[in-house]
Each structure stands twice: as C-alpha cells, then as structure tokens.
N, C-alpha and C positions, 0 to 999 in steps of 0.2 A: 441570234448569233450563229454563224456558220459552225456546224458540228466539229469540223476539223480544227477550228481555232478554239473551240470549247475544250477539246482534249489537250491542245497546246497549253492553255491556261492552267489546266490541272498538272501537266508535266512540269511547267515552270514553278508551280507551287511546291511540288515534290523536291525540286532542286534547291529551292530557297528555304523551305521550312523543315524538311526531313534530312536532306543530304548536306545542308548548311553550306552550299556553294557561296562564294563571295558575290556581292551585288554586281561587281564588274563582270564576272563569269556568267551570271544569270542573264544579264542584259545581252551579252554577246551571243549566248545560246539562243535566246528568244529571237534576236535579229536574224541569226543564221537560219533558223527553222522557218521563220516567216518568209524570208526571201525565197526559200525552197518551195514552200507551199504556194506562194503567190505566182511563181514561175509556172507551176503546173496548172494553176487556176486560169491564168491569162492565156496560156497556150492550148489548154484543153487536152493536152497529151496524157496518156496513161502513165502512172508512176511505175516504170520498170527500169531495168538496168540500162537499156539502150538510151532511153531519154534522160535518165539520171546522168549518164556520161555526157550527153549533150549539154545538160545544165552545167556540169563541172567545167567542160571545155569553154562554155560561154563566159563564165565568171573568171576563169583562168586567163583568158585573153585580155582581160582588163588590167593585167599587171598585178594581180593579187599575189602576195607572198605565199610560198609553199606552206609555211606554218599556219597562216590564216585559212588557207584552203583546207588543210588537214583538220583544223578545228571545226570548220563548217561540216565536213563529212562526218566527223565524230559526233557532232551535235545532232545531226539528222539521224544517224544510225541509233544513237541513244534514245531519241524520240520514238523511233519505230520499235525499238525494244520495249519501250513503255507501252505502246499500243498493243504489241504482241502479248505482253504479260496480262493485259486487261481485256484480251479477247476481241479487240477492235479490228485487228488484221490477223490473217493466218500465216503470213510470211513477212519477213523483213526485207524489203526491196533493196536495202543497202548492203546486204550480204554479198560478198564478192567484189564490192567496190573498194579498191585499194587507195590508201592515202599516200600522197606524195612524200618523199623524204624531205625533212626539214633542212633549211639551210644551216650550215654550221657557222657559228660566230663565237668570238671570244668575248665573254662578259667584261664590261669595263670595271676596272678595280682601281683603288688607290694603292700606292706602295705603303709599306709599314711606316716609314718616316712621315709620309703625307698624312696618313690617318692619325698618327700620334700627334703631329703638329696641329691638325684640325681640332681633335678632341681636347687637347690641352689648352687651346686658346678660346674655347667657348666660355663666356663669362658665367658666373653663378651667384651674382650678388642679389638679384631679385628672384621672386618665386618662379616667374616664367623663364628666366634665364636658367635657374636650377633645373626646372622641368626639362628644358631643351637639352641641357648638358647630360642629364640622366638618361633621357630617351636615346640619344645618339651613342652614348657610351654603352648602353644596354643592347642596342641593336648590333653593335660591333662585337660585344661580348658573347652574344647568343646566336647570331645569324638568323633571328626570327624574321618572318615575313611581316610587312607593315600591317596587314590585316590582323595577324596574330597579336602583334604588340598592342594595337588600339583596343582589342577586346580582352586584354588581360584584366584580371580582378586581383584585389589585394590577397584573397585567399589562395591564389595560384602561386604566390611567392613563399618560399621557405628560406628565409634569410640566414638562419643559423647554418643550414647545410649548403647555402648558395645554390639553390636549385629553383627552377621555375617549371610549373606544369603548363603545357601548351596544347591547345586544341587546334590541330592543323587541318589541311584539306581532307575532305571525306570524313570529317568529325573524328579523325584519328588523334589519339593522345600520345604525347611524348614528354619526357623529362629532359630538360636542358640545364647544364651547369653554367655558372657565370663567376667571374673572378672577384677578388676582394675589393678592388677599386670600384667596380660597378655596384657591389653590395653597399659600400659606404655611401655612395651617392644616393642609392635608393632609400636608405634609412633617413638621410637628411631630407630628401624630397617628401617622403611619406609623413615625416614629422611636421613639415611646413604645410603639406596638403591638408592634414587633419585640422590644423589650426585655422587655415584659410577657408576650407569647405567642410565643416564638421558634419553636414547633412548630405554629403555627396554620394554616399552608398559605397558599393564595392569596386566601381571602375577605378583602375589604377591611375592611368594618365588622363588628366583633365584639361579642358580648354580654359580660357580666361573667365568663363561664366560658370564653371563647375560641372559642365557636361563632358561626355566622352570626346576626346580629341579625335579629329577626322584624319584620314589619310591625306586628303587634299591640303589640310592645314600643315601637316608635316612636310609636304613637298614645298610649300611656300616658305616655311621656317628655314628649311635646309638651304633653299636658294638664297635667302637673305644672309645666312651665316657663311656660306661657302663663297668667298670672294675670289673666284677664278673665272677664266673664260670657258672652262670646261663645264658642260651641262651635267648637273648631278641630279640624282634621284635617290630616295631612301633605300631602294633595293641595292644600291651600290654597296651598302654596308654588309648585306648578305653575301654578295659576290666576293667582297674583299675578305670577309671572315673565312669563307671556304677556301679561297685561293691562298691566303696566308698560312692556314693550317696545313694545306697540301704542300706548300713550299717548304714547310718546316719538317716534313716527313710523316705527317699523320696519315694513317691508313684510310683509303677511300671509304671503307665500310663505316669507320667512326664518323667521318664527315656526313655520310649518308644518314646515319642515325641522328646526328645533331640537327641536320636540316629538315628531317622529316620527309625525305624523298622515298616514294614507293619504288621508283626506278632511278637508276643512275647511269648516265651515258647511254649505252645500248641496252636499255631495259634490264639492267642488272637487278636481280631480285632483292627485295627489301631484307636487310640483315639486322637481326636483333642482337645487341651486344650486352654483355654484363655491365651494369651501370658503374660498378666499382672500377672496372678497367677503363671505362669511358671517362670517368672523372679524373683518374690519374693521368690519362693521355691528354685530356683537355688542359688541365692545370700545368702540365709540363710544357706544352707547346704553344698555347695561346700567347701572342706577343705582349699582351698586357696582363697576363696571369701571373701566378707565383713563379719565382725563379727556382 
C-alpha cells in the first residue's frame, strides 16, 4: 500500500475511534483528503502553497460551495497536523492557506404553532407510534443532534431531575434539561420498551427489531409523518428549538450551552453557565415547558 494512504488510514482511525467523529464526518474527511492526495499523485507536482492554491482553484471552479471548500481545506490541514505530530513531515504545507467565508443562510424552522400541531397529532397507540412521538418531542425539548439522540443510553437519563447527559462533538459532555411533557412520554416509552425488548441492553431508542434506531430511519419516519410539501429533516427540530428560545428572549449563551456549540456565530467563545440558572431559564421560556 502507498505509504501516504497508510498514514491516511491511521488518521481516519484516530477521527473515528479516538475523537469519536460521526460516520458522516469521517467519510467526508477521508474523501476530501484522498482527492487532495490523488491530485498531487496524478500531476506529480510538489505539495507546496503555490500548487495547493492551484488545487483549490481547480475544485472551486466546479461550483463547489464555500462551506464544502472550507471543509476540504480544514480536513487536509488537520491531516498534515497529524503527520507533523508523528514526525512524518517537518512543516504543514497548509499553513497560510485561508479558508473561504461560508455563505450565510437562515436555517429552516417551524413556527411554534406548526411544531405544536405536528407533535400533538403524532399517534401513540402502538409501541412504534409511541417511540416516534417520544423521539420527536424529545428532539424539540432538547435540541439534540440526531447522532446524539440515536446514541443515548438509559443511564444518560435522569427522569426525576428531567436532565439528560449528552456526549456531543469532540467527545464533549453536556447536561441538557427537558420539560415534563417529554419526561412523561419517556417514562411511558421506557416501560413499554422493557416489556417488548427485555434483553435490549442500554440503548434508549430502538428500531422494530430491538437494535439501535438509525439516523436514516428517523429521516424516513419523519417524512412519512410530516404531511406537507415542505421538505423536512430531523435537524429541523434543533433549528426550531434554538430559534424559538431566541425569539422568547433567551440569552445566546444559554442557547449555546444547550446546543453544545464550541462556537456561536462569529466564533464566539464557548461559555459555561451555572446549571441552576440554565434550568430556570429553560423551563421559563421553552414553548412546551412549564408555565
């Protein structure tokens, strides 16, 4: 195997096994770095700033979005940082290569009435109906990423305090509150889950066979439940969660803490808040929380 790609495989293993990047992010990074390495292999050019800029210009002319281009640059820079740390190279050729500014866009959200109507009309008669209703109510109650929700364990829930322990990006832990309505659904779901799948282990949200529910399955379930012409995605709940709290007057730093963002807007520093204050603010302002 080409030594360059041997080191790439090691780097991808670090992202997957140590840094706990999502499978989607790991695949994207690997594709980005392979594209970069194959360009220089095919052209025979030395890897320096001049030719790196040639590479960037070439892929940019193909209509690549600025956000995707920025990700490619960051992926390659991170890879060379890895090589530098392991003594494979003596300098990172990506130093000094600037990333383009990302396009600004407004995340799609539902209005509070639209969200309430949707959540209130999800049936809960069967086990799978109850699971679906619990999942989407919980997503809106917490603003969790889909990957975070699918990896939740029973032990992560503290139903008496209405708190959930979440392991987010970069293996960072945070505590997120949820309201009483979501807690009631969770208790119902967990009771039926234990009866239906007594040997299922610690995974919280299960598929019809008793295994961990996948992100793709959640996308399909949501599409079948949401009967509108608007294209919806589970991340819509996270955007709506943040937007509705912001519209209600919640401080940006509180929302940053709840979402687990290291940066907010223009790389605002991560701010740790007192959880008692966070709980009071959350329960006062969340549209489906306590009045």
